[in-house]
LOLOZA-939017 format. One line per field, with one value per residue: residue number from 1; chain; z, x, y of N, C-alpha, C in turn. Coordinates in steps of 0.1 Angstrom, whole numbers, plus 5000, padded with zeros to 4 digits. Layout:
N
nr = c(NUM:...)
kette = c(A:...)
n.up = c(Z:...)
n.east = c(X:...)
n.north = c(Y:...)
ca.up = c(Z:...)
ca.east = c(X:...)
ca.north = c(Y:...)
c.up = c(Z:...)
c.east = c(X:...)
c.north = c(Y:...)
//
This chain:
321
nr = c(1:2:3:4:5:6:7:8:9:10:11:12:13:14:15:16:17:18:19:20:21:22:23:24:25:26:27:28:29:30:31:32:33:34:35:36:37:38:39:40:41:42:43:44:45:46:47:48:49:50:51:52:53:54:55:56:57:58:59:60:61:62:63:64:65:66:67:68:69:70:71:72:73:74:75:76:77:78:79:80:81:82:83:84:85:86:87:88:89:90:91:92:93:94:95:96:97:98:99:100:101:102:103:104:105:106:107:108:109:110:111:112:113:114:115:116:117:118:119:120:121:122:123:124:125:126:127:128:129:130:131:132:133:134:135:136:137:138:139:140:141:142:143:144:145:146:147:148:149:150:151:152:153:154:155:156:157:158:159:160:161:162:163:164:165:166:167:168:169:170:171:172:173:174:175:176:177:178:179:180:181:182:183:184:185:186:187:188:189:190:191:192:193:194:195:196:197:198:199:200:201:202:203:204:205:206:207:208:209:210:211:212:213:214:215:216:217:218:219:220:221:222:223:224:225:226:227:228:229:230:231:232:233:234:235:236:237:238:239:240:241:242:243:244:245:246:247:248:249:250:251:252:253:254:255:256:257:258:259:260:261:262:263:264:265:266:267:268:269:270:271:272:273:274:275:276:277:278:279:280:281:282:283:284:285:286:287:288:289:290:291:292:293:294:295:296:297:298:299:300:301:302:303:304:305:306:307:308:309:310:311:312:313:314:315:316:317:318:319:320:321)
kette = c(A:A:A:A:A:A:A:A:A:A:A:A:A:A:A:A:A:A:A:A:A:A:A:A:A:A:A:A:A:A:A:A:A:A:A:A:A:A:A:A:A:A:A:A:A:A:A:A:A:A:A:A:A:A:A:A:A:A:A:A:A:A:A:A:A:A:A:A:A:A:A:A:A:A:A:A:A:A:A:A:A:A:A:A:A:A:A:A:A:A:A:A:A:A:A:A:A:A:A:A:A:A:A:A:A:A:A:A:A:A:A:A:A:A:A:A:A:A:A:A:A:A:A:A:A:A:A:A:A:A:A:A:A:A:A:A:A:A:A:A:A:A:A:A:A:A:A:A:A:A:A:A:A:A:A:A:A:A:A:A:A:A:A:A:A:A:A:A:A:A:A:A:A:A:A:A:A:A:A:A:A:A:A:A:A:A:A:A:A:A:A:A:A:A:A:A:A:A:A:A:A:A:A:A:A:A:A:A:A:A:A:A:A:A:A:A:A:A:A:A:A:A:A:A:A:A:A:A:A:A:A:A:A:A:A:A:A:A:A:A:A:A:A:A:A:A:A:A:A:A:A:A:A:A:A:A:A:A:A:A:A:A:A:A:A:A:A:A:A:A:A:A:A:A:A:A:A:A:A:A:A:A:A:A:A:A:A:A:A:A:A:A:A:A:A:A:A:A:A:A:A:A:A:A:A:A:A:A:A:A:A:A:A:A:A:A:A:A:A:A:A)
n.up = c(9278:9245:9223:9197:9174:9155:9131:9126:9115:9094:9059:9027:8996:8971:8939:8912:8878:8868:8857:8852:8850:8830:8809:8806:8796:8772:8758:8754:8737:8714:8708:8699:8675:8661:8657:8641:8617:8611:8602:8578:8563:8560:8546:8523:8513:8507:8487:8468:8463:8474:8489:8507:8518:8529:8548:8564:8574:8587:8605:8621:8632:8650:8665:8676:8694:8711:8720:8735:8755:8768:8777:8794:8813:8825:8838:8855:8872:8884:8898:8916:8931:8958:8968:8990:8983:8963:8966:8962:8951:8921:8900:8881:8863:8841:8828:8823:8805:8785:8777:8767:8745:8730:8722:8706:8686:8675:8664:8645:8628:8617:8604:8585:8571:8560:8544:8526:8513:8500:8482:8467:8450:8439:8425:8427:8412:8415:8425:8421:8422:8440:8463:8472:8483:8506:8521:8526:8543:8564:8573:8583:8604:8620:8627:8641:8663:8673:8682:8702:8721:8727:8718:8733:8745:8728:8729:8753:8767:8742:8732:8753:8751:8746:8721:8714:8717:8742:8776:8785:8807:8819:8821:8844:8854:8837:8837:8864:8879:8863:8846:8823:8809:8801:8791:8780:8762:8745:8734:8720:8701:8688:8674:8659:8643:8628:8614:8600:8583:8568:8554:8539:8524:8508:8494:8480:8465:8449:8435:8421:8406:8391:8378:8372:8389:8402:8421:8441:8460:8477:8486:8502:8522:8533:8542:8562:8580:8589:8603:8622:8637:8648:8665:8682:8695:8711:8729:8741:8753:8772:8788:8796:8812:8834:8844:8853:8875:8871:8878:8876:8865:8865:8877:8896:8916:8922:8933:8957:8970:8973:8990:9014:9021:9029:9053:9078:9074:9055:9026:9025:9011:8983:8967:8940:8923:8898:8906:8894:8868:8875:8901:8924:8942:8971:8988:9014:9030:9056:9071:9100:9122:9142:9143:9131:9139:9120:9107:9102:9081:9061:9060:9048:9022:9012:8997:8971:8943:8934:8947:8962:8980:9006:9023:9051:9067:9095:9105:9132:9130:9141:9152:9146:9170)
n.east = c(4746:4755:4766:4774:4787:4777:4790:4790:4765:4761:4767:4784:4772:4781:4778:4790:4795:4813:4846:4844:4861:4878:4860:4854:4878:4881:4859:4863:4885:4873:4856:4874:4884:4859:4851:4871:4868:4843:4845:4860:4842:4818:4828:4838:4814:4798:4814:4816:4790:4776:4748:4747:4772:4772:4752:4765:4785:4770:4757:4779:4786:4766:4769:4794:4788:4769:4786:4803:4787:4783:4809:4813:4794:4803:4826:4815:4798:4818:4833:4815:4806:4806:4789:4766:4742:4731:4709:4710:4735:4755:4751:4730:4735:4747:4725:4709:4725:4727:4700:4696:4714:4701:4678:4690:4700:4675:4666:4686:4681:4656:4663:4681:4665:4645:4661:4672:4650:4641:4663:4659:4638:4647:4674:4710:4741:4767:4801:4817:4843:4857:4842:4839:4864:4866:4844:4852:4874:4861:4846:4867:4876:4853:4851:4875:4869:4847:4860:4876:4857:4846:4831:4815:4796:4775:4757:4743:4712:4699:4702:4691:4663:4631:4613:4593:4601:4602:4616:4638:4627:4645:4668:4681:4691:4711:4727:4731:4735:4730:4750:4750:4759:4742:4750:4776:4767:4750:4770:4784:4765:4761:4785:4784:4762:4773:4792:4775:4761:4784:4790:4766:4768:4790:4780:4759:4772:4789:4770:4757:4778:4789:4768:4750:4729:4715:4696:4701:4719:4705:4685:4699:4705:4679:4675:4695:4685:4661:4672:4688:4668:4655:4675:4677:4652:4653:4673:4661:4638:4650:4668:4651:4633:4649:4654:4629:4626:4618:4610:4638:4639:4618:4630:4649:4633:4619:4639:4644:4620:4620:4642:4635:4610:4613:4607:4583:4579:4565:4564:4551:4553:4573:4600:4620:4648:4671:4702:4726:4749:4753:4745:4718:4689:4668:4637:4621:4592:4583:4562:4557:4551:4570:4592:4625:4657:4664:4689:4693:4677:4688:4713:4706:4699:4723:4734:4726:4740:4750:4730:4729:4720:4700:4669:4651:4620:4603:4573:4553:4530:4498:4473:4438:4413)
n.north = c(1839:1845:1820:1823:1847:1876:1874:1848:1842:1860:1867:1870:1884:1878:1870:1858:1847:1817:1822:1849:1873:1865:1862:1889:1902:1888:1895:1923:1921:1910:1931:1950:1937:1935:1962:1971:1956:1964:1990:1986:1970:1986:2008:1995:1982:2004:2017:1997:1988:1967:1952:1930:1931:1956:1952:1934:1950:1971:1955:1946:1971:1977:1955:1959:1979:1965:1945:1960:1969:1944:1939:1961:1956:1933:1944:1963:1947:1932:1951:1961:1940:1935:1954:1967:1978:1963:1939:1911:1908:1915:1897:1895:1914:1903:1890:1912:1927:1907:1906:1932:1931:1912:1925:1944:1928:1920:1944:1948:1927:1934:1958:1949:1931:1949:1966:1948:1938:1961:1965:1942:1948:1972:1970:1975:1984:1962:1957:1931:1919:1934:1934:1907:1898:1914:1905:1879:1883:1895:1873:1857:1872:1871:1844:1841:1858:1843:1821:1832:1839:1814:1785:1769:1783:1786:1766:1769:1775:1774:1748:1735:1730:1716:1697:1713:1738:1748:1753:1727:1703:1686:1699:1708:1685:1679:1701:1711:1734:1756:1771:1787:1817:1845:1869:1864:1845:1860:1877:1859:1850:1873:1876:1852:1858:1878:1863:1846:1865:1872:1849:1846:1869:1863:1841:1853:1873:1857:1842:1862:1873:1852:1839:1859:1863:1886:1890:1873:1884:1904:1886:1868:1886:1888:1862:1860:1879:1867:1844:1856:1870:1849:1839:1861:1861:1838:1845:1868:1856:1838:1853:1873:1858:1852:1878:1884:1868:1842:1807:1786:1758:1728:1706:1715:1726:1703:1687:1701:1697:1669:1665:1680:1671:1645:1634:1640:1666:1693:1713:1745:1769:1779:1795:1799:1811:1825:1838:1845:1834:1800:1802:1800:1811:1805:1805:1791:1779:1760:1735:1716:1688:1683:1705:1709:1725:1755:1755:1728:1721:1738:1726:1702:1710:1718:1699:1703:1714:1747:1760:1788:1807:1805:1808:1799:1792:1780:1764:1753:1727:1729:1709:1709:1707)
ca.up = c(9269:9232:9219:9183:9171:9143:9119:9123:9108:9082:9048:9015:8985:8958:8930:8898:8871:8866:8846:8850:8846:8817:8799:8804:8787:8759:8752:8750:8725:8703:8705:8690:8662:8654:8653:8629:8605:8608:8593:8565:8555:8557:8535:8511:8508:8501:8475:8458:8460:8478:8501:8517:8524:8538:8559:8574:8581:8597:8616:8629:8639:8662:8674:8684:8706:8720:8727:8745:8766:8775:8784:8805:8823:8833:8846:8866:8881:8892:8907:8926:8935:8973:8971:8998:8977:8955:8976:8959:8943:8908:8891:8871:8852:8829:8821:8818:8793:8775:8772:8759:8733:8722:8716:8695:8675:8668:8656:8634:8619:8611:8595:8573:8563:8553:8533:8516:8505:8491:8472:8458:8440:8434:8426:8424:8406:8425:8420:8428:8424:8452:8475:8477:8492:8519:8528:8531:8554:8575:8578:8591:8617:8628:8632:8652:8674:8679:8689:8714:8730:8731:8711:8742:8749:8718:8733:8765:8765:8730:8731:8764:8749:8741:8707:8712:8719:8756:8783:8788:8822:8825:8820:8857:8857:8829:8840:8876:8885:8854:8844:8811:8811:8790:8786:8771:8751:8736:8727:8710:8690:8679:8665:8649:8634:8618:8605:8591:8572:8559:8546:8530:8515:8499:8485:8472:8456:8439:8426:8412:8398:8382:8369:8369:8398:8411:8431:8452:8470:8487:8492:8513:8533:8540:8549:8574:8589:8596:8612:8634:8645:8656:8676:8692:8702:8721:8739:8748:8761:8783:8797:8802:8823:8846:8850:8860:8885:8867:8883:8866:8859:8875:8884:8908:8927:8926:8941:8970:8976:8976:9002:9026:9025:9031:9066:9080:9070:9042:9021:9023:9001:8978:8957:8935:8912:8895:8911:8885:8862:8884:8914:8926:8955:8974:9000:9017:9042:9060:9082:9106:9136:9151:9135:9134:9137:9106:9101:9098:9067:9053:9058:9038:9009:9008:8987:8958:8938:8928:8955:8969:8990:9011:9035:9055:9079:9099:9114:9138:9126:9152:9147:9151:9177)
ca.east = c(4756:4754:4778:4778:4787:4769:4797:4787:4753:4760:4775:4785:4762:4789:4774:4794:4797:4827:4854:4839:4871:4883:4850:4855:4889:4879:4848:4870:4893:4864:4851:4885:4883:4847:4851:4881:4862:4831:4849:4864:4830:4809:4834:4838:4800:4794:4821:4814:4776:4770:4739:4750:4784:4768:4745:4775:4791:4760:4756:4791:4786:4757:4775:4805:4781:4764:4797:4809:4777:4786:4822:4811:4786:4812:4834:4806:4795:4830:4837:4804:4801:4803:4781:4754:4730:4725:4704:4715:4747:4754:4751:4720:4739:4749:4713:4704:4733:4723:4687:4698:4720:4691:4669:4697:4699:4662:4666:4695:4674:4645:4669:4687:4653:4639:4669:4674:4637:4641:4672:4654:4630:4654:4688:4720:4753:4777:4814:4819:4857:4862:4834:4840:4876:4863:4835:4860:4882:4851:4843:4878:4876:4842:4855:4885:4862:4839:4870:4880:4846:4844:4819:4806:4785:4764:4747:4736:4700:4693:4702:4684:4649:4625:4609:4583:4607:4601:4628:4638:4625:4656:4680:4688:4698:4723:4735:4724:4737:4727:4762:4750:4760:4734:4758:4785:4759:4746:4782:4788:4756:4764:4796:4780:4754:4782:4797:4764:4759:4795:4788:4756:4773:4799:4771:4751:4781:4794:4759:4754:4790:4792:4756:4741:4717:4717:4686:4706:4726:4695:4678:4708:4703:4667:4677:4702:4676:4652:4679:4692:4656:4652:4684:4674:4640:4657:4680:4651:4630:4657:4673:4639:4628:4658:4652:4616:4627:4611:4617:4648:4634:4611:4639:4655:4622:4616:4650:4642:4608:4624:4651:4629:4598:4616:4601:4569:4579:4559:4567:4539:4556:4587:4603:4634:4651:4685:4709:4737:4753:4758:4740:4704:4684:4655:4630:4613:4584:4580:4552:4561:4546:4581:4602:4640:4663:4665:4702:4692:4671:4698:4723:4702:4699:4736:4738:4722:4751:4746:4720:4739:4714:4688:4662:4641:4612:4596:4561:4548:4516:4489:4461:4426:4405)
ca.north = c(1844:1839:1812:1827:1861:1880:1870:1834:1841:1868:1861:1878:1882:1880:1859:1860:1834:1811:1828:1863:1882:1860:1866:1903:1906:1882:1903:1935:1917:1909:1945:1956:1931:1938:1976:1973:1951:1972:2002:1981:1965:1997:2016:1986:1980:2017:2019:1986:1987:1954:1952:1920:1935:1967:1946:1928:1962:1977:1944:1947:1984:1976:1944:1965:1986:1955:1938:1969:1968:1932:1940:1971:1949:1924:1952:1969:1936:1928:1962:1964:1927:1935:1966:1963:1983:1952:1929:1897:1910:1921:1887:1896:1923:1894:1888:1925:1930:1898:1910:1944:1927:1905:1935:1950:1918:1920:1956:1946:1918:1942:1967:1941:1926:1960:1971:1938:1937:1972:1962:1931:1954:1983:1966:1985:1978:1956:1955:1918:1915:1941:1931:1894:1896:1920:1896:1867:1888:1896:1860:1852:1880:1866:1831:1844:1863:1832:1812:1839:1838:1801:1779:1762:1792:1786:1756:1772:1781:1770:1734:1730:1732:1704:1697:1723:1752:1752:1749:1713:1700:1678:1708:1709:1672:1678:1713:1713:1747:1767:1779:1795:1832:1851:1880:1858:1838:1871:1882:1848:1850:1885:1873:1842:1865:1885:1852:1842:1875:1872:1837:1849:1879:1856:1833:1863:1879:1847:1839:1873:1875:1841:1835:1870:1863:1898:1889:1865:1892:1908:1874:1863:1895:1885:1849:1864:1886:1857:1836:1865:1872:1836:1839:1871:1857:1828:1853:1876:1847:1832:1864:1880:1850:1854:1891:1884:1858:1829:1795:1781:1746:1720:1696:1721:1726:1689:1683:1707:1690:1656:1666:1686:1664:1631:1629:1645:1680:1697:1727:1753:1779:1778:1804:1796:1820:1826:1850:1847:1821:1790:1805:1802:1815:1798:1809:1780:1779:1746:1732:1703:1685:1684:1712:1708:1738:1760:1750:1714:1721:1744:1716:1692:1716:1721:1689:1708:1723:1760:1767:1796:1816:1798:1813:1789:1795:1767:1766:1741:1724:1727:1702:1715:1697)
c.up = c(9256:9228:9204:9182:9158:9130:9116:9115:9095:9071:9036:9005:8972:8950:8916:8891:8871:8855:8843:8844:8832:8806:8796:8794:8773:8751:8746:8738:8713:8699:8696:8676:8654:8649:8641:8617:8601:8599:8579:8557:8551:8545:8522:8505:8502:8488:8464:8455:8464:8491:8511:8524:8534:8550:8569:8581:8591:8609:8626:8637:8652:8671:8682:8696:8716:8727:8737:8757:8775:8783:8796:8816:8832:8843:8858:8876:8890:8902:8918:8932:8950:8977:8978:8992:8968:8964:8974:8950:8929:8897:8879:8860:8839:8821:8816:8805:8782:8769:8763:8745:8724:8715:8704:8683:8667:8659:8643:8623:8611:8600:8582:8564:8554:8541:8522:8507:8496:8479:8462:8447:8433:8434:8422:8418:8417:8419:8427:8431:8436:8464:8481:8487:8506:8527:8534:8543:8566:8581:8587:8604:8626:8634:8643:8664:8681:8687:8702:8725:8735:8726:8721:8746:8740:8722:8745:8762:8753:8729:8742:8763:8743:8726:8704:8715:8733:8764:8787:8803:8828:8824:8833:8860:8849:8833:8853:8882:8875:8851:8832:8815:8799:8784:8776:8759:8741:8728:8717:8699:8682:8669:8655:8639:8623:8609:8595:8579:8563:8549:8535:8520:8504:8489:8475:8461:8445:8429:8416:8402:8387:8373:8367:8378:8407:8422:8444:8464:8481:8493:8504:8525:8541:8548:8563:8584:8596:8606:8624:8643:8653:8668:8687:8701:8714:8733:8748:8758:8774:8793:8804:8814:8836:8852:8857:8871:8883:8874:8873:8858:8870:8883:8896:8919:8931:8935:8956:8977:8981:8989:9014:9030:9026:9043:9067:9077:9056:9038:9018:9012:8996:8967:8953:8923:8910:8899:8901:8879:8873:8899:8914:8940:8958:8987:9003:9030:9044:9071:9087:9119:9146:9144:9140:9134:9123:9100:9096:9084:9057:9050:9047:9024:9004:8998:8973:8953:8931:8936:8965:8980:8994:9023:9038:9067:9082:9108:9119:9135:9139:9147:9154:9158:9181)
c.east = c(4754:4767:4782:4778:4779:4776:4794:4774:4752:4769:4775:4775:4770:4786:4778:4797:4811:4834:4850:4849:4877:4873:4851:4866:4887:4869:4854:4879:4885:4858:4861:4884:4871:4846:4860:4874:4850:4834:4852:4852:4821:4815:4834:4824:4795:4801:4818:4799:4770:4761:4743:4763:4781:4761:4754:4782:4782:4758:4767:4791:4778:4763:4786:4799:4776:4775:4803:4800:4781:4799:4821:4803:4794:4821:4827:4803:4806:4834:4827:4799:4798:4795:4768:4741:4723:4722:4710:4727:4745:4754:4742:4724:4742:4736:4707:4711:4729:4709:4688:4704:4710:4682:4677:4698:4686:4661:4674:4687:4663:4652:4675:4675:4647:4648:4671:4661:4637:4651:4668:4646:4637:4669:4697:4732:4762:4790:4820:4833:4863:4855:4836:4852:4873:4854:4842:4868:4873:4848:4854:4879:4865:4845:4865:4878:4853:4849:4874:4870:4843:4831:4810:4794:4773:4753:4739:4723:4692:4691:4693:4669:4643:4620:4599:4588:4607:4613:4627:4637:4637:4669:4688:4696:4711:4733:4729:4725:4736:4739:4760:4749:4753:4742:4768:4778:4755:4758:4785:4778:4757:4775:4792:4770:4762:4788:4787:4762:4772:4794:4778:4760:4782:4790:4764:4760:4786:4782:4756:4766:4792:4780:4747:4729:4718:4707:4691:4712:4716:4687:4686:4707:4690:4668:4684:4693:4667:4660:4683:4680:4653:4662:4681:4661:4644:4664:4670:4643:4638:4662:4662:4633:4636:4655:4638:4615:4619:4618:4626:4643:4627:4619:4645:4645:4619:4626:4648:4630:4613:4633:4644:4617:4600:4609:4586:4568:4572:4562:4553:4541:4571:4589:4618:4636:4667:4691:4720:4741:4759:4753:4725:4700:4671:4650:4620:4605:4579:4570:4556:4554:4557:4592:4616:4645:4665:4678:4701:4687:4681:4709:4719:4702:4713:4741:4734:4733:4745:4735:4727:4733:4701:4682:4651:4634:4604:4584:4556:4533:4508:4476:4449:4418:4392)
c.north = c(1837:1832:1816:1842:1864:1875:1855:1832:1850:1862:1872:1875:1885:1868:1863:1847:1830:1818:1842:1872:1878:1863:1881:1907:1900:1890:1916:1932:1916:1922:1952:1951:1935:1953:1978:1968:1958:1983:1997:1977:1976:2005:2007:1984:1992:2019:2009:1983:1974:1956:1942:1924:1947:1962:1940:1939:1968:1967:1945:1960:1983:1965:1950:1972:1976:1948:1947:1969:1955:1933:1950:1964:1940:1933:1958:1959:1932:1939:1964:1951:1927:1947:1962:1968:1973:1941:1915:1898:1915:1910:1888:1906:1915:1892:1900:1928:1920:1901:1922:1940:1919:1914:1942:1941:1918:1932:1955:1937:1925:1951:1960:1936:1937:1964:1961:1937:1949:1970:1951:1937:1966:1979:1977:1977:1974:1953:1942:1915:1922:1937:1918:1892:1902:1911:1884:1871:1889:1883:1855:1859:1875:1853:1832:1849:1852:1823:1819:1838:1824:1795:1772:1770:1791:1776:1760:1780:1778:1755:1727:1732:1719:1706:1708:1737:1756:1747:1734:1710:1692:1686:1708:1696:1672:1690:1718:1727:1759:1776:1789:1810:1838:1862:1874:1851:1848:1876:1872:1848:1862:1882:1862:1848:1872:1874:1848:1852:1876:1860:1840:1859:1872:1848:1842:1869:1869:1844:1850:1875:1865:1838:1847:1871:1874:1898:1882:1873:1897:1897:1869:1873:1892:1872:1852:1870:1877:1849:1844:1868:1860:1836:1849:1868:1847:1836:1861:1868:1843:1843:1871:1872:1851:1868:1892:1873:1846:1817:1789:1769:1738:1711:1702:1722:1712:1684:1688:1700:1676:1655:1670:1678:1649:1625:1634:1660:1682:1711:1734:1764:1778:1788:1801:1805:1820:1839:1854:1834:1812:1793:1807:1805:1807:1803:1798:1782:1765:1745:1718:1701:1686:1691:1710:1722:1742:1755:1736:1713:1727:1734:1705:1697:1719:1710:1693:1718:1736:1766:1775:1805:1810:1805:1803:1794:1783:1771:1753:1739:1721:1721:1708:1704:1703)
//
């Protein structure tokens, strides 16, 4: 007679990041703010002839769409978290939405760069006294949106790189369970990109209005395009790596090796990947002269925070004679 039922061995695959629902409603709040300011800036930039202001408005229009994708992704992941069709849950929707938003950021950068370069050689008349107040209001809306989303998300994924732009090998030691939410991070950088273009619009308008530097307005648009392209590259790189099941970092795999190979057991094959913000999965194949029960190895790995789904197979080592 079996002493355990199937329920003792089965488990849920609900892997959602910390604060998932809170992030969802905060993102929807920012969508509303962004859409409102988008209309104001596009109308104002068109009427008053400011490329920098128009760039900010166009920027916000695409951001409103990208932020809506982020909010919808949160909602879908929450509603379908227990759906068995998703083998490892819906946690990666965060990374998929973040990747999509990053691509939109890159397209925005190209559009702003192209239009600003055109305006640099074919300048238009700018009504500075009307355009500057609108840019200032836009900056205020952007800063409010950034506050709603939470500035801590800015550091995730970008601050954790070494001096050569590669993922920091010690990232796991500082943030051992990879809490960074690429969806929220993308939403935050969309808002910060809006804030940047607002600041650059104000600088360009003031320079052109006070000293007659009409070239400064489109130049600020080009500067904004370069910075935004840099941000989008970081997002595409990090979110894309998760979607391709890249190993999160070397320190996580090193920790697994250290725990499981403390005795005579040796790891023959190891796969580690991210399931969702704060959740990782691992498949381990062990070879041992005296194998212990599978649950023994799983119990050892339980000390690694954020290792949420572990599959272990054990093979007895047979010496050749």
